[in-house]
C-alpha positions in Angstrom: -52.7 -54.0 203.0 -49.8 -51.9 204.4 -48.6 -49.0 202.6 -45.1 -50.2 201.4 -43.3 -51.3 198.1 -40.6 -53.9 198.7 -39.4 -54.6 195.1 -39.6 -53.0 191.9 -38.8 -55.4 189.1 -38.2 -54.1 185.6 -38.8 -56.4 182.7 -35.8 -56.2 180.7 -34.8 -57.4 177.0 -31.2 -58.2 178.1 -30.2 -58.9 181.7 -26.5 -58.6 181.3 -26.9 -55.3 179.2 -29.2 -53.8 181.9 -26.9 -55.1 184.8 -24.0 -53.5 183.2 -25.9 -50.4 182.9 -26.9 -49.9 186.3 -23.4 -51.1 187.5 -22.0 -48.1 185.6 -24.1 -45.9 187.8 -22.5 -47.1 190.7 -25.0 -49.6 191.7 -23.8 -53.2 192.9 -25.9 -56.0 191.8 -26.3 -59.7 192.7 -27.2 -62.3 190.1 -29.3 -65.5 190.8 -30.8 -67.6 188.4 -30.8 -64.9 185.7 -32.5 -62.1 187.8 -30.1 -59.4 189.3 -30.9 -57.7 192.6 -30.0 -54.3 193.8 -30.4 -53.1 197.5 -31.8 -49.6 197.0 -32.3 -48.1 200.4 -35.3 -49.7 202.1 -36.4 -51.6 198.7 -34.8 -53.7 196.1 -34.7 -53.0 192.4 -34.8 -56.2 190.4 -33.9 -56.8 186.6 -35.6 -59.7 185.1 -36.1 -60.8 181.4 -39.4 -59.2 180.1 -41.0 -62.1 179.0 -40.4 -64.2 182.0 -41.8 -61.2 184.0 -44.9 -60.9 181.8 -45.6 -64.7 182.4 -45.0 -64.7 186.0 -47.6 -62.0 186.4 -50.2 -63.9 184.1 -49.7 -61.5 181.2 -49.6 -63.2 177.8 -48.0 -60.7 176.0 -44.6 -59.3 177.4 -43.4 -57.8 174.3 -45.1 -54.3 174.7 -42.8 -51.4 173.9 -43.1 -47.7 174.6 -43.9 -45.8 177.6 -45.3 -48.2 180.3 -47.1 -45.8 182.5 -44.4 -45.7 185.3 -41.6 -43.4 186.1 -39.0 -44.4 188.8 -37.7 -41.3 190.4 -34.4 -40.7 192.3 -34.3 -37.8 194.6 -30.9 -36.1 195.5 -29.7 -33.1 197.7 -28.8 -30.6 195.4 -29.2 -29.1 191.7 -25.5 -30.1 191.1 -26.3 -33.8 191.9 -29.1 -33.7 189.4 -26.7 -32.5 186.7 -24.1 -34.9 187.8 -26.2 -37.8 187.9 -27.9 -37.2 184.5 -24.3 -36.9 182.8 -23.2 -40.4 184.4 -26.3 -41.9 183.3 -26.0 -40.8 179.6 -22.2 -42.0 179.8 -23.4 -45.3 180.9 -25.9 -45.6 177.9 -29.0 -43.5 178.9 -30.9 -41.6 176.7 -31.8 -38.2 178.2 -35.3 -37.4 177.9 -35.9 -34.1 179.6 -32.9 -32.1 180.3 -32.9 -30.7 184.0 -34.8 -27.6 184.5 -36.4 -25.8 187.5 -40.2 -26.5 187.2 -43.2 -24.3 187.7 -43.4 -25.4 191.4 -39.8 -24.9 192.0 -37.9 -28.1 191.9 -35.1 -29.0 189.5 -35.4 -32.1 187.8 -34.4 -34.0 184.5 -35.2 -37.5 183.0 -33.8 -40.3 181.1 -34.6 -43.9 180.0 -32.4 -46.8 180.7 -31.5 -49.2 177.7 -34.8 -50.8 178.0 -36.8 -47.4 178.0 -37.6 -47.5 181.7 -38.1 -44.0 182.7 -36.2 -42.4 185.7 -36.7 -38.9 186.9 -33.6 -37.4 188.8 -34.8 -34.6 191.0 -33.7 -32.1 193.8 -37.0 -30.9 195.7 -36.2 -29.2 198.8 -39.5 -29.7 200.3 -38.9 -33.4 200.4 -36.6 -34.2 203.3 -33.8 -37.0 202.5 -32.4 -38.6 205.6 -28.9 -39.6 205.6 -29.5 -43.0 204.5 -31.3 -41.5 201.3 -34.9 -42.4 202.6 -37.7 -39.6 201.7 -40.1 -38.2 204.1 -43.1 -36.4 202.3 -44.0 -33.1 203.6 -47.7 -32.7 205.3 -49.3 -31.3 202.2 -52.1 -30.0 204.2 -50.0 -27.6 206.3 -48.3 -26.0 203.3 
């Protein structure tokens, strides 16, 4: 298996509400058969009904609530961008779960949840190189 993620699909309770939220953040989606697709750099973020996603994955109960053990991260180029994105997310309907702070290892981040409770971290980590297109390259941690 190649080391790659092609799609991240979020199970949502209301596809229209979720699409409206992400479009309020400036994302542009395309809807096909009650499924919304957003191009997100080299991968796609997909919004699909939670029950349909659970069934498609062979899970019998798609009604689970609370933290699902996954956080999505969006890295930016400055601390000011972290603050601006958190403000925009809150205006769009997000719940800020962690105001932005500089952590003990020196990067600045905050977090929010979308209307369905999916956790997003917004971070500026100068050690993670962002290309012009927004793609991230991890440093060689062994060389640090």
